[in-house]
N, C-alpha and C positions, 0 to 999 in steps of 0.2 A: 845790512849792519857785517863789514867786519870784526870774526873772532879770529879770539885765537885764547895761548895758557899759559899762567903766571906758571910757574918753579918755585914754590916753594923752598927753602932751604931742609924740610923734609922726608922732600921727595916726592907727597900730593903734587896733585899737577888741578888744578883751580879756573872754569872756565869765565872769561871776560871779551864780554865786548870794548870796542872801542871808547866809549865814554864812564864805561864802569871802572877800569881796566887799572886808575890808580887807586879806587875801595877796594879790588880784590889784593892791592898787594899789601893793601892794609889790613887787611883779616889772613895772609894769607905770612905774613911776617905776624899776627897773635897781637900790634898794636891798633886795642880797641878802644884804645879812646881815639885815637886820629881816626880810623873807619866810621866810627860816629857821627866826627863832622861832615865827615865827604858823604856819609851814607842823607844827612840829613839835611846839603847844604843841594842833592838830587836832585834833578824835575821830577814830577811823580811820578811820568812816562820809564824812567833810568830803573824808578826803582822798583817799577814792575820786570823790568828787563833783570833785575839781577833777582831778584823771586823766581822769575822761570831759569836764571842761570843758577842757582842752589838746585835744584835737582840734579847735575851735573858734576855736583860738586861732593870731594867724599866727604864722611861722616866728618872726623875731625872738624872742615872747614864752618861745614851746619853747625857743631852746637858753636864756634867762635860767630859765628852768624846769627845765633839766637840770642847769645850773645850779646852784640851787637844791636840788635832791634828790640827788644827790651828797653837797652840804655837809649836807645832814642826812642822810644813810645810807642813805637810801629807794633802797636800786640797783634795786629791783623797779621799783619805780615809773618809775626813767631809761629805766628798760628800755622801759618799757611807752608813754609819749612819744617813745621816736628808735623804736620800735618804724615808725611813720608817714611817717617820712623814712626810712624801707626803710636804715639805717644800720648792717648786719645785724652786722662785727668787735663794735662796739662795743655797741650793743646785747647781746652773748653776754659779753662781759666784763665788763658788768653785771651779766646773771644772776650770771655763777661768784662774780661779791660779794656776790650775795647767795643763792649757793647754792643755787641755782636752776640745778642742774644738766645736765635733760633739756629743756628752753627752752633751753641756755645751746647745747647738740651742735647742735639744729633750726638755731641762729642764724647758729652756726660755719659748718655745710654751704651755708645762706646766699649766706658769705661767701667763699663757695668752699674753707675752710678741711678737708679730708678729714680730717682728722692730728690735728686739735683738736677736731673732733667726733669721733669714736672715742676718744679716750682722756675730754672727759668724756660720753658716753654709760657708758663703759668703771666712772668716778668714782659713778656715777650708777645704773651695777647694770645699764641696758640690756643683757647682756652680748652680748647675738645682735646688737641693733645693732652695735655695738663692735669680734665680731669682723667681720661683714662688711664695714667699712669695713679692717679691718686688713690685711683676702687679699684687697682691692683694690690697695691698698697696699704687699702684700705687705711687711709687719711682721713679720714671723714670732716674732719672740721675744714681740710685744705681743698674737698669734695665741694662742701656749702659753699662757700666763698668761691669755687669758679660757676656754680649752677648760678649763683645770685647776680655774678657779671656775665654768663651767658643768656639772660631773665627767663631762667625757669627759678619763678617763685616757689614753688609749691615741691619742686622737689628738693633744694634748699633746706625746706620750713619743714620737710620731712626728717631732713640729717638733723635739722637741729636741735628739732622734735626727738628724737634715739639718743640724740648728744647733754640731754638734760639742760638744753639751754634756752629757757620762754623767752628766753628778750630777744635774741637774735631769731629766731622762731615768728613773734610777732612783723617785728621788722619785716623779714622777708613777705610774709603774707598779707604784709599789705601793698606789696609789686604788687599783689596779685589785681589782671587788667576786669573791669567791668564790664565787659565785651563778651569776656567768656562765663559763660552764668554758670554751668556745674563748676567751676574752679571756685570761684566767685564768689557760691553761694558754701561753699567746704569752706575755704580761706575765714566769709563774715562767723559763720560759727563755729571753728578752730574758736577763733580772734575774741571771739565773744568767748568762751571756758575762759582763756587763759586772765583777761582783763579780772571776770568773777573771780579765779579762779587767786589772782592780787589781792582783791579787795576790792575793786575798779569796777563795781554792777553798776555804777551809775553808765560809766564811760561806756561800757560791751553796753545794755539798755538806746543809749544814745549809733553808738554803729549803726545795730539792729535797725530803729525806726527809720537812720538812712537808709540802709539797703534794703527796704520794703519799699522805699520810696524809687529803688532803680526801677522805668519799665522791664526788664530783665527776668527781678524777684518779686515783683508786686504780686501777695500772696499768697507770696512762697509758703507750704503747710511747715515746714522744718522750722523754716526764720519763728513763726509766724508765736506759736509755741514756744520755742525761747522768748520770744519778747512777752509775751506769757507768762512767762517764769517768773523769769525778772520782774518785769510786775508785781504779785506778790509777793514775792523776796523784798522786795522794797516796800510794800506797803499802799504802791499806789493800784491794784487792778482793782477800786470804792469799796471790797468787800469789805468786812469789820477787822480793827485793828486793837491793836492792845492801843498803843502811840499812836497819834494823831500822824500823816505824812509831810512830812520833813523837808523840806528844799534843797536840792541837791546838796553835798557837800563840792569842797572843789577840790578835785582832781589831785592824788599826792600829782607831785613832781616825776616825769618821769626820765628826768633829766637830758634832754633834748634840748633845751632852750639854755640851761646852764655849757654844755657843754659848747653850746655855737656861739654862747657871750665869751670864754676865753678868748684872747686878745692874740694864741698863737693859731687859732683857728680864723682869725677875723674878714681872709679873703679867700675864703674856700666857698663852691658854689656849690649848688641844693643838691647838687650829684651825693659829689663829692663829703659834702658832708654828712649824706644820711649816711657812705658808705663807710664812717668813720665812726659811728653813732650804731653802728651795728658791731662792730669790736668790741665796741664798751664790754664788760660785765660787770652784773649784779652782784655786790657785797656786802656784805651787812658785819658789824662788827658788836660785839657785847659791850653793854659800862663796864668802865676801866679795860677796856682788850688794848693791845698795844698795836696801834696803827700803823706804824711807818719807826722801826729803830734807830735807833741812831751812829752812824757809820756803816750802815746793810746796805748791801749794795742797794740802787737806787735800781725800785722793781716798776716806772713808768706813772704813769698820772693820775690821782683819787678827784674824783669830781663830789663832793658832798649830798646829798640829796635830803636827806633825815636827818633831825641828830647834829650837836656840837662834841669838836674835838679842839684837846689842850696840846699846844704844842708848845714842848718845854725846851730850853738848853740840854738836858745827856740823861737818865735812864735816874732812876733812887728815888723817894719819894722824896726826898729838900733838892731837887730839882729846880731852874728861877723858869717861868711862867713867861714864855716870852708874848704870845697871843691863844686866841679863843678863836675858833672858825668855826660858822656854821650855814645854813641849807645854801650854796651855791659858789663856793671858793674851795677852791681846785688843788695841787700841792702835789710834788713833783711833777712838776711839765717837760724843766732840766731834763728829766734823765727817762725824757723819750727821747731822747737827742745824744745827748750827751750819755759814758762813761763815768761814776764817779760815787761816793758811796755819801745816806743820807745824814745831812747835815744835821739835824734835828730827833726828836723821838717827838713821837707822837700816839698820843693815847684819848681812847674813844674817854667823853666826861659821862657821854649820856651811849644810850644804844643808837647807834650808825647803824646809815643807807647810802649806800655809795657805790660811784660806776667806775671802773676800773678800765685803761688802757693804759697796757704788759708796754715795754719797751718793743718785747718780739715783733706783737703784734702790728705794732707801729711802725717799725721797720720794715717788714713785710708792705705794710700799707704803701709807706715812701716810693715802697719797690714799680709799685700795683700803678699809683695812682700817679705819672709823672707830673703838669700842671698843679697839683695837689703839694706837693710835693719841693713843689722849687716856690711856691707862695710863701710855705711854711715855713723851709728854708732862708729865705728872704726879712721875710721880721722877726724872726728867730734872731739871725746876723744886723740886724737892726737893736733887739732892742740889747743884743751883747757889749752892743758897741755903745749905748744909749750907758751901760751899766758902767763900760773903762773911761767912759766920759767924763763921767759923775764920781769917778774916786780915783782920777787925773785931776780934777778941780781941789 
C-alpha cells in the first residue's frame, strides 16, 4: 500500500496511506468532529492501519488521535495509542471501558494500583492472579470471594472465620465435597458448632445424623461424640430429664428462601442465587432502633427474618405510619442499582433480625456474575417501566 505524509500547518508530519489520508488530514487540521465521522466510516482493516500508523505520528497528533478515538468510542484503540506514551492509568481505564479486563489489570499493575488490578483480574476471571494480589494487600473479604469462586471452600471458610462472619463461613462449609472425607468431617463438625451457637441445635443434629450415614464418615468417633452431646443437650438420649422430650421446633429462618422470593432475583440460577446469599450479612436491631433513616443515602437491601418494623413518613414521634412489615418483607432493593436517598423512616417495632446486602457488595456481584447481572437488570428495567406506565395512566 502506497504511503505518504501529510504536512499540517504547525510543521508536524503525519503518516498516511492512501485509504487513511482524509482521516489524517482532519487530525492534522484539528477538526475532531470531522475526524470522528471519517474514522467511524472506515472499515475495520483501515482502522487497524490508522492505529499502526499512529506509532509514527508526532506526540501532538497522537493527543488529537486519542481524543478522536474516545469520541468514536474505540476505547481499545485509544488504549493502544496511549501505550506508546506509557500512560498506564489512563490505558487501564480505557481497557475497562472496552471491556478488556485482563489488559486493564496489567495496566493497573504498571500504574502502581494493585487493588484496582486485583479487582480487574477478578472480574476478568483470572482468579489466581487476583487472589495473589489480594493476599499481598491483606484484603481478606476479597480473598474469601476468590477462594469461593475457585472452589476452595475450606480455605474460604477459614478466612470468613477470621473475619467473624459465621453466615458466610457456614455457606462456604456447605460446599465441601462429601468425596473428600477428611475435609468433609472437619466441615460437618464446624457447621454443627456454628448452628448450635446460633440456637439451631436441631438443625445441627440433623446435619450430624445425615453425615454419619455417608459411607466415608460412618462410625466416625468425633461425629458420633458430637451427635451424642447434642442428643443430651436436647434431652433426646433416653435418660432422665426435667421435662419430656419435645418435638423439634421449626428452625429459625436463615433467609435464603426469603431472598430467593424477591422478584428482582426471580430468574437467577441456583449457583448464582447461592453466591448472592453468601454476600448477605446478618444484622440485628433492638426495639425502637432506626433501621433506615429518611434522606440518608440508600445502603442496600434489607430482608427481615424475625421481628417487625414500622415504615414512617418521616422521623419524630408524630410521623404518619405508612406500613408495618414482618418476616419475609424486604426494603431498599432499588438502592442496590440506583443512587438515591431513602424515601421513608424505618424503625424497629420489636427486636429485629435481618439480612443485609450492601450496594457495594451487590455492584461487585454484578461485575463478577455476567449472566445474573443481565437477568437482574432486565427484571429491574421491566419493573421500572411498569411503574412509569402506571404513573402515566
